[in-house]
C-alpha positions in Angstrom: 25.2 48.9 -11.1 28.1 51.0 -10.5 31.0 50.1 -8.3 29.7 51.9 -5.2 26.4 50.0 -5.3 28.2 46.7 -5.8 30.5 47.4 -2.8 27.4 48.3 -0.7 25.6 45.1 -1.6 28.7 43.1 -1.0 29.3 44.6 2.4 25.7 44.0 3.4 25.9 40.3 2.3 29.2 39.9 4.3 27.6 41.4 7.4 24.5 39.3 7.2 26.5 36.1 6.7 28.7 37.0 9.6 25.6 37.6 11.8 24.2 34.2 10.7 27.4 32.5 11.8 27.4 34.2 15.2 24.6 32.0 16.6 25.4 30.8 20.1 23.8 27.4 19.7 23.1 25.5 16.5 19.4 24.7 16.1 20.4 21.4 14.4 22.3 20.2 17.4 19.2 20.9 19.6 17.0 19.0 17.2 19.3 16.0 17.1 19.5 16.0 20.9 15.7 16.0 21.2 15.3 13.3 18.6 17.9 11.1 20.4 16.0 11.5 23.6 12.7 10.5 22.0 14.2 7.5 20.2 15.8 6.4 23.5 12.5 6.6 25.4 10.0 5.4 22.7 12.2 3.2 20.6 11.8 -0.1 22.5 8.0 0.4 22.8 7.7 1.0 19.1 9.7 -2.1 18.2 7.5 -4.1 20.6 4.3 -2.7 19.0 5.6 -3.5 15.6 6.3 -7.1 16.6 2.8 -7.5 18.0 1.4 -6.1 14.8 3.3 -8.5 12.7 2.4 -11.4 14.9 -1.3 -10.4 14.7 -1.3 -10.3 10.9 0.6 -13.6 10.6 -2.0 -15.2 13.0 -4.9 -13.8 10.8 -3.2 -15.3 7.7 -3.2 -18.8 9.2 -6.7 -18.5 10.8 -8.0 -17.8 7.3 -6.5 -21.1 6.0 -8.4 -23.1 8.6 -11.6 -24.5 7.2 -14.9 -23.3 8.8 -13.0 -20.8 10.9 -15.2 -18.0 12.0 
């Protein structure tokens, strides 16, 4: 490539990077906000569901140890 082509490519890359930086809102910030909202609303329910599941499987373990159980 000659110097003119290199300058043209460099200018194009510079303009495209400048346009990429010119976003009004960062999509990552929006995703984190949405995730925080969902964790806040569903987090407690999911922890409770996990506790019930663990309790169920522990109960099954001890029921199997009882002789002549089901």
